N, C-alpha and C positions, 0 to 999 in steps of 0.2 A: 607168674610171670615168664617169658620166653626169654633164654639166653642162647646166646651164639658165642662160638668158640671157633677161631681160625687161627692155623698155624700153619709155617713154613717152615722149611729145615735150615735155610740159609739165608747170612744178611742180605745175599744178592736177588733175593726172589719177594713178589709181590704180595701183598695181602689183598690188595684191593677187589680184586675178583671174586674172592671168598665172601667179603663184608659186603659186598652189593649184593651177592645172593642170598646172606643169612638175614638183612634188611629187609629184602623182599618176600623172604619168608616171614616177616613178622617179630624177629629179633627185637627187643627191646632195649637188653643192653650185651654188646660185645665184647667179649675177652680176646685179646689178640696177642700172638707171638711171634718170635722167629727163634726155633729152639727145634734141636733134632727130637724126633719122634722115635727113638730108639727107648725112652724112657717115659714113665709119667711121672716122675720128678721134677715135672714142666712147671715154674714158678706161676705164671698164669691158668694154669690148666689147675694146679692144686688150690688158685682161689675161688677160682667156679666151681669146684666139688665141694668147698667150704658154703658159700653162698644157697646153691641147691636146696630146696624144700619143698615138703609133699605141694604137688599140682603142679610146680614146674615144669616146663618143657624147655631141654638142651638141644639146640640144633647146629648140625655141622653140615660141611657140604658132603664130604665123603667121608668112608668110614677109615680110610687111612691117615685122616686129621685126628681124628681120635685115639685111636689105637694101633699100632705096630702088627698083632697080629691076633688071632682066633682069642687063646687062651687068655689073656689080658683084656679084650674087647670084652669078653664074656664076663670078667671080674667084674670091671666098671659099670657093667651096664646092670648086673646081679646088685650090686650097691647099690645106685640109682633106684632100682625097682622096690628096694626095701623101703627106700624113702617116698615111696609112689610117684617119683619123676618121670616123664616119659623123654624118649629121646627120637628127635628128626632127623634122620640121615635122609640128607637130602636128594641122593641119587637111588635110595632106598626105600625110603615111607617112615611113616610115621612107626616106632616101635612101642608098645607100653607092655605093662605087666600082666599080659594075658599068656595062657599056653599057645595061641597062635602067632602072638606076637612074638613070643621068645621062642618059637620054633624057625620062625622067619629068619628071625637074627641069627641065630645058630647056623642056618644053611649058608647065608650070605657071609657071615664071617669067617665061615671054612672055607667058601670058595675065594675069599678075599686074601684069605692065607695061601692057599694053595695057589692063585695067580704069583703071589709074591715068590714063592716056591720054585716056580718053575721060571720065572725071572733068572734067580739066584741060579738055577741049574743050568738053564742055558748060555750064563753068562760062561759060568765055568766051565762049558764043553766048550764055548767060542774058543777060552785060554788055552785050552787044553791043544784044541786042534790049533793054536798061533803055535804054540810050543814046539809042537812035533811037526809042521811043515814050514815055518818061518824063521829062519835062524837067525835073523834082525831084530825076532821079537824081544821083548823086555819089558816086564811087567812094573806096573809104577810108575811112577811121573818121570818123565825123561830128564837127564841131567841139565841143568842150567849152564855148568862149565864145562869144556872139554878136557879132557884128560891134560892136552898141551897148554890149555890155561892154568890149570892145578899146578903143573911141575912147574910152570913159569913162577907162580906164587910160592912154590916152596923151596925154587932157589934162592929167591928174596928172601925166605924167612932164614935159610940156612946163612944167607949174608948178613942175619944179625936185625931184620926189619923185624918190627913187633907186627903181630895180628891186625892191629888197628892200621898201622902206615901201609900193610898189604890191602886193606881192606880198604881204603881211603884212593891207590892206585889202582888196584883190580878192579874193584865192586865187588869181592869176594866176602862174605862173611866171616867174623870169625868163626862161630860154628861150622861153616861146612868147611873151613879151612882145617879145621881140628880135625874133622872126621874125616876126608880126603886122604888129608897128610898120612894120617895112620894106617890109611890102605897103600899108601908107596911105601911107607917103611916096612910093611912085612916082606 
């Protein structure tokens, strides 16, 4: 039996393209989910692993849909190889439990990990450069409410309004009020 696995990280992303590619590759049953790839404890992925048996083939579109790093990918593949399950990574090819298959997979996994590590390094370098050269650089999400809006809400709170009343009047959530008011009170 040929099983497919499609995954995206967020609910905003679409699975349709992966599913189409898996179907074209011959997947008879496709497990799909919108779940972060930073863990192997993904519900549909775990179901899939329990279903696979000797002689089956697991099809994924790319290595990063399957695992986030080389060590994790190799561990999963080794377990599948013990069950004589083949893995078809569409942008790499069919990997089976042969010395050549394992060598190819190890090399490709290492390059995929290297690519991810380089992205992280470039991102960190870019942030460092921005911190050093841009006095307005702020890491993280920009504040939704200006200091002036927060001060206005704070004044309302000091006048005796509840968080809920302030939220209705300003749109600033209770949690945001509490967090930002603490900064004012310091």
